[in-house]
C-alpha positions in Angstrom: 126.2 303.4 32.0 125.6 305.9 34.7 127.4 309.2 35.1 128.0 311.4 38.2 127.9 315.0 37.2 128.8 318.1 39.2 126.4 321.1 39.1 128.0 324.1 37.4 127.1 326.7 40.0 126.3 324.7 43.2 128.4 322.3 45.2 126.1 319.4 44.3 126.3 316.3 42.3 123.6 314.3 40.4 123.4 310.9 38.9 122.5 310.5 35.2 121.3 306.9 34.7 120.0 306.4 31.2 119.5 302.7 31.7 116.8 303.3 34.3 114.6 304.6 31.5 114.1 301.0 30.5 112.1 300.3 33.7 108.5 299.1 33.2 106.0 302.0 33.0 103.2 299.9 34.5 104.6 300.3 38.1 101.6 302.4 39.3 99.2 299.7 38.1 101.2 297.0 39.9 101.3 299.1 43.1 97.6 299.6 43.1 97.1 295.8 42.6 99.4 294.9 45.5 97.5 297.3 47.8 94.2 295.6 46.9 95.4 292.0 47.1 97.6 292.3 50.2 100.9 290.8 51.0 100.5 287.7 48.7 101.5 289.8 45.7 104.0 292.0 47.4 107.5 291.0 46.4 108.9 292.8 49.5 106.8 290.8 52.0 107.8 287.7 53.8 106.8 284.4 52.1 107.4 285.9 48.6 111.2 285.4 48.5 111.0 283.5 45.2 109.7 286.6 43.5 113.0 288.5 44.1 116.6 287.8 43.1 118.7 285.9 45.6 119.5 288.0 48.6 123.1 289.1 49.1 122.5 289.6 52.8 119.7 288.5 55.1 119.4 289.8 58.6 117.6 287.4 61.0 117.7 287.4 64.8 120.9 289.4 64.9 122.8 287.2 62.4 123.6 287.8 58.7 123.0 285.0 56.2 123.1 284.7 52.4 120.4 283.1 50.2 121.6 280.1 48.1 120.0 278.7 44.9 118.7 275.7 46.9 117.5 277.5 50.0 116.3 281.0 50.8 116.2 282.3 54.3 112.7 282.6 55.8 111.3 284.6 58.7 113.9 287.3 58.2 114.0 290.8 59.7 115.3 292.4 56.5 116.8 291.3 53.2 119.2 293.0 50.7 119.0 292.0 47.0 120.2 293.6 43.7 118.0 296.2 42.1 116.7 295.2 38.7 117.3 298.7 37.4 120.2 300.1 39.4 121.2 303.8 39.2 124.9 302.9 40.0 126.8 299.6 39.6 130.4 298.5 40.3 132.8 299.4 37.5 134.0 296.5 35.4 137.5 295.3 36.1 140.2 297.2 34.2 142.1 295.1 31.6 145.5 293.8 32.7 148.4 295.9 31.4 150.8 294.2 28.9 148.3 292.5 26.6 149.3 291.1 23.2 151.1 294.2 22.0 
């Protein structure tokens, strides 16, 4: 779980995200391969929507859409989808008061 920590002496905060250390270490090799092969291997390029999680928001021609399991929006202007290794995530819901005891 991530933590937000305040610097002792400066009015600054930083994020400590230990889970992000689990990211693949071969990112530089993948980046070099995508530069050589062009947009067919780039997960962020149009036409490769199946290589990413479902988009939570898709902006196309001034309108906002959402990808579904059956259909993904094509010819988009930009897409928003969850990061596989997020630095921050929403807090889980708090348990309801007044449980068994």
